[in-house]
BAZAKOL-136199 format. One record per atom (N, C-alpha, C): atom name; x, y, z. Coordinates in pm, whole numbers, plus 50000, padded with zeros to 5 digits. Layout:
BEGIN
PAKE  atom   east  north     up
PAKE    CA      X      Y      Z
...
! end
This chain:
BEGIN
PAKE  atom   east  north     up
PAKE     N  51232  51153  49518
PAKE    CA  51248  51009  49530
PAKE     C  51247  50973  49678
PAKE     N  51184  50862  49717
PAKE    CA  51179  50824  49858
PAKE     C  51319  50800  49915
PAKE     N  51333  50829  50042
PAKE    CA  51457  50801  50114
PAKE     C  51440  50673  50192
PAKE     N  51543  50590  50193
PAKE    CA  51538  50463  50264
PAKE     C  51627  50471  50386
PAKE     N  51578  50417  50496
PAKE    CA  51659  50409  50616
PAKE     C  51620  50284  50692
PAKE     N  51714  50202  50726
PAKE    CA  51689  50083  50807
PAKE     C  51695  50126  50954
PAKE     N  51585  50172  51006
PAKE    CA  51582  50226  51141
PAKE     C  51572  50114  51245
PAKE     N  51665  50106  51341
PAKE    CA  51665  49997  51437
PAKE     C  51552  50003  51539
PAKE     N  51482  50114  51550
PAKE    CA  51376  50122  51651
PAKE     C  51240  50081  51598
PAKE     N  51232  50035  51474
PAKE    CA  51105  49992  51417
PAKE     C  51075  49849  51458
PAKE     N  50947  49814  51461
PAKE    CA  50906  49679  51501
PAKE     C  50954  49576  51399
PAKE     N  50992  49461  51447
PAKE    CA  51035  49352  51360
PAKE     C  50914  49277  51307
PAKE     N  50927  49226  51187
PAKE    CA  50823  49143  51128
PAKE     C  50839  49001  51177
PAKE     N  50729  48926  51187
PAKE    CA  50740  48786  51227
PAKE     C  50832  48711  51131
PAKE     N  50927  48637  51186
PAKE    CA  51017  48558  51106
PAKE     C  51133  48635  51045
PAKE     N  51142  48765  51068
PAKE    CA  51250  48844  51012
PAKE     C  51344  48887  51123
PAKE     N  51472  48894  51090
PAKE    CA  51570  48939  51186
PAKE     C  51602  49086  51168
PAKE     N  51562  49146  51055
PAKE    CA  51588  49286  51030
PAKE     C  51461  49367  51046
PAKE     N  51475  49494  51083
PAKE    CA  51356  49579  51092
PAKE     C  51292  49599  50955
PAKE     N  51164  49628  50955
PAKE    CA  51094  49658  50831
PAKE     C  51150  49788  50774
PAKE     N  51171  49794  50642
PAKE    CA  51220  49918  50582
PAKE     C  51120  50031  50600
PAKE     N  51172  50149  50614
PAKE    CA  51090  50269  50628
PAKE     C  51137  50371  50526
PAKE     N  51042  50432  50456
PAKE    CA  51073  50533  50356
PAKE     C  51021  50667  50402
PAKE     N  51095  50772  50374
PAKE    CA  51048  50908  50396
PAKE     C  51001  50964  50264
PAKE     N  50876  51007  50259
PAKE    CA  50818  51067  50140
PAKE     C  50796  51216  50167
PAKE     N  50885  51302  50121
PAKE    CA  50875  51444  50155
PAKE     C  50763  51518  50084
PAKE     N  50715  51462  49970
PAKE    CA  50614  51534  49892
PAKE     C  50536  51437  49803
PAKE     N  50442  51493  49727
PAKE    CA  50359  51411  49639
PAKE     C  50442  51340  49532
PAKE     N  50545  51406  49481
PAKE    CA  50630  51344  49378
PAKE     C  50697  51218  49432
PAKE     N  50738  51219  49558
PAKE    CA  50800  51100  49618
PAKE     C  50698  50988  49633
PAKE     N  50574  51022  49667
PAKE    CA  50468  50922  49677
PAKE     C  50441  50862  49539
PAKE     N  50443  50945  49437
PAKE    CA  50422  50895  49301
PAKE     C  50537  50805  49258
PAKE     N  50659  50840  49296
PAKE    CA  50775  50756  49262
PAKE     C  50764  50620  49330
PAKE     N  50718  50618  49454
PAKE    CA  50699  50491  49524
PAKE     C  50591  50408  49455
PAKE     N  50481  50471  49415
PAKE    CA  50375  50400  49344
PAKE     C  50424  50342  49213
PAKE     N  50504  50417  49139
PAKE    CA  50558  50368  49011
PAKE     C  50653  50251  49035
PAKE     N  50735  50259  49138
PAKE    CA  50827  50149  49170
PAKE     C  50749  50026  49215
PAKE     N  50644  50046  49295
PAKE    CA  50562  49935  49342
PAKE     C  50494  49865  49223
PAKE     N  50456  49941  49122
PAKE    CA  50393  49882  49003
PAKE     C  50485  49783  48934
PAKE     N  50614  49803  48945
PAKE    CA  50711  49716  48879
PAKE     C  50735  49586  48955
PAKE     N  50697  49581  49083
PAKE    CA  50730  49463  49164
PAKE     C  50609  49391  49222
PAKE     N  50494  49456  49227
PAKE    CA  50373  49393  49282
PAKE     C  50297  49325  49169
PAKE     N  50242  49209  49198
PAKE    CA  50171  49138  49093
PAKE     C  50049  49066  49141
PAKE     N  49992  48989  49053
PAKE    CA  49870  48915  49080
PAKE     C  49888  48824  49201
PAKE     N  49783  48815  49279
PAKE    CA  49783  48729  49396
PAKE     C  49820  48799  49525
PAKE     N  49866  48925  49517
PAKE    CA  49904  48997  49638
PAKE     C  49788  49078  49694
PAKE     N  49781  49082  49826
PAKE    CA  49689  49170  49898
PAKE     C  49776  49270  49972
PAKE     N  49758  49398  49941
PAKE    CA  49838  49503  50002
PAKE     C  49746  49597  50079
PAKE     N  49771  49608  50209
PAKE    CA  49697  49702  50292
PAKE     C  49767  49837  50286
PAKE     N  49688  49944  50277
PAKE    CA  49737  50081  50282
PAKE     C  49675  50146  50405
PAKE     N  49756  50165  50508
PAKE    CA  49707  50217  50636
PAKE     C  49760  50357  50658
PAKE     N  49677  50442  50718
PAKE    CA  49720  50578  50749
PAKE     C  49601  50671  50756
PAKE     N  49627  50788  50810
PAKE    CA  49522  50888  50826
PAKE     C  49470  50939  50692
PAKE     N  49356  51008  50697
PAKE    CA  49303  51074  50579
PAKE     C  49409  51170  50525
PAKE     N  49426  51172  50394
PAKE    CA  49520  51263  50332
PAKE     C  49665  51221  50338
PAKE     N  49691  51098  50380
PAKE    CA  49830  51052  50393
PAKE     C  49895  51020  50259
PAKE     N  49815  50997  50156
PAKE    CA  49872  50969  50024
PAKE     C  49842  50830  49971
PAKE     N  49749  50759  50033
PAKE    CA  49718  50622  49992
PAKE     C  49663  50617  49848
PAKE     N  49564  50700  49819
PAKE    CA  49507  50700  49684
PAKE     C  49605  50759  49583
PAKE     N  49687  50853  49624
PAKE    CA  49791  50907  49534
PAKE     C  49887  50796  49493
PAKE     N  49923  50709  49587
PAKE    CA  50010  50596  49556
PAKE     C  49943  50503  49456
PAKE     N  49815  50472  49477
PAKE    CA  49742  50383  49386
PAKE     C  49733  50445  49247
PAKE     N  49705  50574  49242
PAKE    CA  49696  50643  49112
PAKE     C  49829  50632  49037
PAKE     N  49940  50656  49105
PAKE    CA  50073  50647  49041
PAKE     C  50103  50503  48997
PAKE     N  50064  50406  49078
PAKE    CA  50083  50265  49042
PAKE     C  50007  50234  48915
PAKE     N  49882  50276  48908
PAKE    CA  49800  50251  48789
PAKE     C  49857  50320  48666
PAKE     N  49903  50442  48681
PAKE    CA  49963  50514  48567
PAKE     C  50087  50439  48518
PAKE     N  50168  50389  48611
PAKE    CA  50289  50315  48573
PAKE     C  50255  50185  48502
PAKE     N  50137  50130  48529
PAKE    CA  50093  50007  48462
PAKE     C  50022  50036  48330
PAKE     N  50011  50164  48293
PAKE    CA  49954  50200  48164
PAKE     C  49810  50247  48165
PAKE     N  49748  50257  48282
PAKE    CA  49609  50305  48289
PAKE     C  49607  50455  48260
PAKE     N  49523  50497  48166
PAKE    CA  49516  50638  48129
PAKE     C  49385  50704  48169
PAKE     N  49288  50626  48214
PAKE    CA  49159  50681  48252
PAKE     C  49161  50742  48391
PAKE     N  49044  50785  48437
PAKE    CA  49036  50844  48570
PAKE     C  49067  50741  48680
PAKE     N  49121  50791  48789
PAKE    CA  49147  50709  48908
PAKE     C  49089  50786  49025
PAKE     N  48982  50731  49080
PAKE    CA  48917  50800  49192
PAKE     C  48919  50711  49315
PAKE     N  48903  50774  49428
PAKE    CA  48898  50700  49553
PAKE     C  48768  50621  49559
PAKE     N  48774  50494  49602
PAKE    CA  48652  50414  49613
PAKE     C  48579  50433  49746
PAKE     N  48590  50550  49805
PAKE    CA  48529  50575  49935
PAKE     C  48378  50547  49934
PAKE     N  48310  50584  49828
PAKE    CA  48165  50564  49823
PAKE     C  48126  50437  49748
PAKE     N  48209  50393  49654
PAKE    CA  48176  50273  49576
PAKE     C  48231  50145  49638
PAKE     N  48318  50155  49736
PAKE    CA  48386  50046  49807
PAKE     C  48497  49982  49726
PAKE     N  48479  49967  49594
PAKE    CA  48584  49907  49512
PAKE     C  48583  49972  49373
PAKE     N  48702  49998  49322
PAKE    CA  48721  50039  49183
PAKE     C  48796  49926  49114
PAKE     N  48750  49888  48997
PAKE    CA  48805  49775  48922
PAKE     C  48883  49826  48803
PAKE     N  49004  49773  48785
PAKE    CA  49089  49810  48671
PAKE     C  49138  49682  48605
PAKE     N  49118  49670  48475
PAKE    CA  49169  49558  48396
PAKE     C  49286  49610  48316
PAKE     N  49405  49561  48349
PAKE    CA  49528  49607  48286
PAKE     C  49597  49488  48222
PAKE     N  49584  49474  48090
PAKE    CA  49641  49361  48019
PAKE     C  49588  49232  48082
PAKE     N  49674  49152  48141
PAKE    CA  49628  49027  48202
PAKE     C  49608  49039  48353
PAKE     N  49617  49160  48407
PAKE    CA  49606  49181  48551
PAKE     C  49476  49252  48587
PAKE     N  49407  49197  48684
PAKE    CA  49294  49267  48746
PAKE     C  49346  49333  48872
PAKE     N  49324  49464  48885
PAKE    CA  49361  49537  49004
PAKE     C  49234  49590  49068
PAKE     N  49218  49560  49197
PAKE    CA  49101  49605  49272
PAKE     C  49148  49698  49383
PAKE     N  49092  49818  49384
PAKE    CA  49125  49919  49485
PAKE     C  49004  49934  49576
PAKE     N  49021  49895  49701
PAKE    CA  48914  49897  49801
PAKE     C  48934  50012  49899
PAKE     N  48821  50061  49953
PAKE    CA  48825  50161  50059
PAKE     C  48708  50131  50152
PAKE     N  48740  50091  50275
PAKE    CA  48637  50053  50371
PAKE     C  48612  50161  50476
PAKE     N  48655  50283  50449
PAKE    CA  48644  50392  50546
PAKE     C  48502  50411  50599
PAKE     N  48404  50395  50515
PAKE    CA  48265  50423  50553
PAKE     C  48194  50305  50619
PAKE     N  48260  50193  50634
PAKE    CA  48198  50078  50701
PAKE     C  48161  50112  50845
PAKE     N  48042  50074  50883
PAKE    CA  47998  50088  51022
PAKE     C  48032  49963  51102
PAKE     N  48039  49847  51033
PAKE    CA  48076  49722  51099
PAKE     C  48151  49634  50999
PAKE     N  48241  49549  51047
PAKE    CA  48318  49462  50957
PAKE     C  48232  49369  50873
PAKE     N  48113  49333  50922
PAKE    CA  48026  49242  50850
PAKE     C  47981  49298  50715
PAKE     N  47990  49430  50697
PAKE    CA  47953  49491  50570
PAKE     C  48038  49436  50456
PAKE     N  48158  49389  50485
PAKE    CA  48245  49328  50385
PAKE     C  48175  49208  50322
PAKE     N  48119  49121  50405
PAKE    CA  48050  49001  50357
PAKE     C  47918  49041  50291
PAKE     N  47845  49131  50353
PAKE    CA  47716  49174  50298
PAKE     C  47731  49231  50157
PAKE     N  47843  49297  50130
PAKE    CA  47866  49357  49999
PAKE     C  47921  49256  49898
PAKE     N  47952  49134  49941
PAKE    CA  48003  49031  49851
PAKE     C  48145  49057  49802
PAKE     N  48224  49127  49881
PAKE    CA  48358  49166  49837
PAKE     C  48460  49054  49841
PAKE     N  48430  48945  49912
PAKE    CA  48527  48836  49922
PAKE     C  48555  48772  49786
PAKE     N  48464  48783  49690
PAKE    CA  48484  48725  49557
PAKE     C  48597  48793  49479
PAKE     N  48631  48916  49514
PAKE    CA  48736  48988  49443
PAKE     C  48877  48939  49477
PAKE     N  48893  48880  49593
PAKE    CA  49025  48839  49639
PAKE     C  49056  48700  49584
PAKE     N  49128  48698  49471
PAKE    CA  49160  48572  49405
PAKE     C  49301  48579  49350
PAKE     N  49351  48465  49308
PAKE    CA  49492  48453  49266
PAKE     C  49528  48546  49151
PAKE     N  49440  48571  49057
PAKE    CA  49473  48652  48941
PAKE     C  49460  48801  48962
PAKE     N  49442  48844  49085
PAKE    CA  49415  48985  49112
PAKE     C  49519  49044  49207
PAKE     N  49543  49173  49189
PAKE    CA  49620  49253  49283
PAKE     C  49519  49338  49358
PAKE     N  49515  49322  49491
PAKE    CA  49416  49393  49572
PAKE     C  49485  49494  49663
PAKE     N  49446  49621  49650
PAKE    CA  49498  49729  49733
PAKE     C  49384  49775  49823
PAKE     N  49406  49771  49954
PAKE    CA  49297  49791  50050
PAKE     C  49327  49907  50143
PAKE     N  49243  50012  50135
PAKE    CA  49250  50122  50229
PAKE     C  49153  50095  50343
PAKE     N  49191  50132  50464
PAKE    CA  49111  50115  50585
PAKE     C  49073  49969  50609
PAKE     N  49169  49875  50602
PAKE    CA  49137  49733  50623
PAKE     C  49085  49703  50763
PAKE     N  49121  49785  50861
PAKE    CA  49074  49763  50998
PAKE     C  48922  49772  51009
PAKE     N  48858  49843  50917
PAKE    CA  48712  49856  50919
PAKE     C  48643  49727  50874
PAKE     N  48720  49632  50816
PAKE    CA  48665  49502  50774
PAKE     C  48740  49389  50843
PAKE     N  48798  49419  50959
PAKE    CA  48880  49321  51032
PAKE     C  48804  49192  51056
PAKE     N  48874  49081  51033
PAKE    CA  48815  48950  51052
PAKE     C  48750  48895  50926
PAKE     N  48730  48979  50826
PAKE    CA  48665  48937  50703
PAKE     C  48753  48957  50580
PAKE     N  48823  49069  50574
PAKE    CA  48913  49095  50462
PAKE     C  49030  48997  50473
PAKE     N  49074  48939  50361
PAKE    CA  49188  48845  50367
PAKE     C  49312  48911  50426
PAKE     N  49396  48829  50486
PAKE    CA  49520  48877  50546
PAKE     C  49610  48937  50438
PAKE     N  49691  49036  50478
PAKE    CA  49777  49099  50379
PAKE     C  49905  49021  50352
PAKE     N  49958  49042  50233
PAKE    CA  50093  48998  50201
PAKE     C  50191  49109  50237
PAKE     N  50143  49233  50229
PAKE    CA  50226  49350  50254
PAKE     C  50138  49459  50312
PAKE     N  50192  49530  50412
PAKE    CA  50124  49645  50470
PAKE     C  50214  49767  50452
PAKE     N  50157  49874  50394
PAKE    CA  50225  50002  50387
PAKE     C  50156  50092  50488
PAKE     N  50227  50127  50594
PAKE    CA  50171  50210  50702
PAKE     C  50226  50351  50692
PAKE     N  50138  50445  50664
PAKE    CA  50174  50586  50651
PAKE     C  50157  50655  50785
PAKE     N  50249  50745  50815
PAKE    CA  50231  50833  50930
PAKE     C  50291  50968  50896
PAKE     N  50220  51074  50935
PAKE    CA  50268  51209  50910
PAKE     C  50385  51237  51002
PAKE     N  50481  51311  50952
PAKE    CA  50590  51359  51036
PAKE     C  50537  51473  51120
PAKE     N  50583  51481  51242
PAKE    CA  50538  51588  51331
PAKE     C  50654  51680  51361
PAKE     N  50623  51805  51386
PAKE    CA  50725  51902  51420
PAKE     C  50730  52015  51319
PAKE     N  50788  52125  51362
PAKE    CA  50792  52244  51278
PAKE     C  50882  52228  51156
PAKE     N  50990  52152  51168
PAKE    CA  51085  52143  51058
PAKE     C  51061  52021  50968
PAKE     N  50961  51940  50997
PAKE    CA  50938  51817  50920
PAKE     C  50804  51822  50849
PAKE     N  50809  51804  50721
PAKE    CA  50689  51782  50642
PAKE     C  50701  51643  50583
PAKE     N  50598  51600  50519
PAKE    CA  50604  51470  50454
PAKE     C  50551  51358  50541
PAKE     N  50577  51236  50493
PAKE    CA  50526  51117  50559
PAKE     C  50635  51011  50565
PAKE     N  50622  50927  50663
PAKE    CA  50703  50806  50671
PAKE     C  50612  50691  50629
PAKE     N  50667  50594  50557
PAKE    CA  50592  50476  50517
PAKE     C  50672  50354  50559
PAKE     N  50614  50276  50647
PAKE    CA  50675  50151  50693
PAKE     C  50626  50039  50603
PAKE     N  50719  49960  50549
PAKE    CA  50686  49849  50459
PAKE     C  50698  49719  50537
PAKE     N  50584  49654  50565
PAKE    CA  50581  49535  50649
PAKE     C  50532  49414  50572
PAKE     N  50624  49324  50532
PAKE    CA  50580  49202  50465
PAKE     C  50519  49104  50564
PAKE     N  50415  49032  50520
PAKE    CA  50347  48935  50604
PAKE     C  50337  48798  50538
PAKE     N  50407  48780  50427
PAKE    CA  50407  48652  50357
PAKE     C  50535  48646  50273
PAKE     N  50568  48528  50222
PAKE    CA  50683  48520  50131
PAKE     C  50666  48612  50009
PAKE     N  50546  48620  49954
PAKE    CA  50522  48710  49841
PAKE     C  50542  48856  49878
PAKE     N  50497  48891  49999
PAKE    CA  50517  49028  50047
PAKE     C  50663  49058  50069
PAKE     N  50736  48961  50121
PAKE    CA  50880  48980  50144
PAKE     C  50954  48996  50010
PAKE     N  50918  48915  49910
PAKE    CA  50979  48930  49778
PAKE     C  50949  49067  49719
PAKE     N  50828  49114  49738
PAKE    CA  50788  49244  49687
PAKE     C  50872  49354  49753
PAKE     N  50887  49349  49885
PAKE    CA  50965  49450  49956
PAKE     C  51111  49446  49911
PAKE     N  51168  49326  49902
PAKE    CA  51308  49315  49861
PAKE     C  51330  49372  49721
PAKE     N  51239  49340  49629
PAKE    CA  51250  49392  49493
PAKE     C  51231  49544  49491
PAKE     N  51138  49593  49570
PAKE    CA  51112  49736  49578
PAKE     C  51235  49809  49633
PAKE     N  51294  49756  49738
PAKE    CA  51409  49824  49799
PAKE     C  51528  49825  49705
PAKE     N  51540  49726  49618
PAKE    CA  51652  49726  49523
PAKE     C  51633  49833  49415
PAKE     N  51511  49883  49399
PAKE    CA  51482  49985  49297
PAKE     C  51491  50127  49352
PAKE     N  51494  50142  49484
PAKE    CA  51494  50274  49545
PAKE     C  51631  50306  49603
PAKE     N  51677  50428  49587
PAKE    CA  51809  50463  49642
PAKE     C  51804  50476  49795
PAKE     N  51913  50444  49858
PAKE    CA  51921  50463  50002
PAKE     C  51968  50605  50030
PAKE     N  51935  50655  50146
PAKE    CA  51975  50790  50186
PAKE     C  51991  50793  50336
PAKE     N  52056  50895  50384
PAKE    CA  52087  50904  50526
PAKE     C  51976  50966  50609
PAKE     N  51876  51025  50545
PAKE    CA  51770  51091  50623
PAKE     C  51694  50989  50705
PAKE     N  51682  51012  50838
PAKE    CA  51609  50914  50920
PAKE     C  51461  50914  50890
PAKE     N  51402  50800  50912
PAKE    CA  51260  50784  50887
PAKE     C  51183  50790  51017
! end
């Protein structure tokens, strides 16, 4: 299960007086637990950026989120297809990956702006590759690997950028246990 720590050295979000929550994910099971918890609080109309290096766990989180929402089919990374579409009951979930973009304009050329609508939950990997074209996020999950001989796992900073993103983070944090391990 992810560990929560309100670390005072993290950057503040605009309009917030508290630091953004940071979670420590020691292994794949913790990433899956975070994805399952996020499935319970994220909904239609949100744009969530997933930032981090290759192999940080972004697609693992999406896979766990989809499983928690009842999807039983395959879940693959949209690295080559740019977007994977999932229809879950009354929710459309779009999983984007812009890693292979050579320029941000490819976002418009591919017609991807049509996917970002009120009835959809959009999860975006590598949003910086479509900067200036991809809609602004409601929430950013920033992954970073822990460094050092005694540390494995990842830290995930949860940064809300809208009232919807802030509600999502607050609801998510109420579902996750707090722990003393620093992030």
